[in-house]
N, C-alpha and C positions, 0 to 999 in steps of 0.2 A: 300524367302517367308517373307512377312511382317506380323506381328502379331498386330491385332487391338483389344484392350480391352475396353469394355464399363463397367464402374462402375455405379451401380444404387442402388436404395433403396431395392427393393424386387425382381426385375427381370421380372415381368409380362409384362409390356409394352415394356421393353427393349428387350425382347426375340423376339417380333414382329419386332422391328427395326433391330435386327441382321439378321433375316430371309430375310428381304428386302435388306439389305446391301450385304448379301451373294449372293442373286440372281443377284443383279446388278454387283457385282465383277465377278461372273461367266460369265455373259453376255458380260462383257468387257474383259474377258480373263485374269483377274488379279490373281496373285498368292498370296493370302492373307488368313490368318486364322482370323476369327472374333468370339469373344466370349464375353458374358456378365456375370457379377458376381455381387452379392450384395457387398457392401463396404467391409465387413470383409473378404470375399473370394478374392476380388480384390486385397487387400493388400498382399495376398499370391502369386498372379500371376503377380503383377505389374512389377517385374524384367524382365519378358519375353516380355513385350509390346514394340512395336516400336511406336505405337500411342495409347494414352490413352484418352478416351472420358468420360466425366462425365454427368450423367443425371442431369437435372436442380434441381431435388429434393435433390441432395446431393452436391450442389455447395459449401456448407460449408466445405466439406472435401478436397477441392483443396489443401490446405496447408498440410494436413495430408499425402495425396498421394505424393505431391512434396517432402516432407521431407523423406518419405520412399524411393523414387527413389534416392535421393541424397545419403542416407546411403548405399544403395545397390550398387551404382556405384562408391563408394570411394574405 
C-alpha cells in the first residue's frame, strides 16, 4: 500500500480533494491510503508518506518538510 499525504493550511478544501482522490483510487483499484493534515500535523506524519503533496497556500513550507524528511530518513 502506498501512503499519500497532503499538507495544507487548515484542511477544509483539502479534505474535499482527498475524498475525490480516494474515490478515483477506489475506481481504479489502487491500494492507497490518502490523508490530509494541516502543516503542524503533517510534520508528525511525514515519515510515513510515500508521496507528499503540498497545498499552494503552504508552498513556503516545502523546505521545512524536505528537511524533516531528510532528518527522519538518516
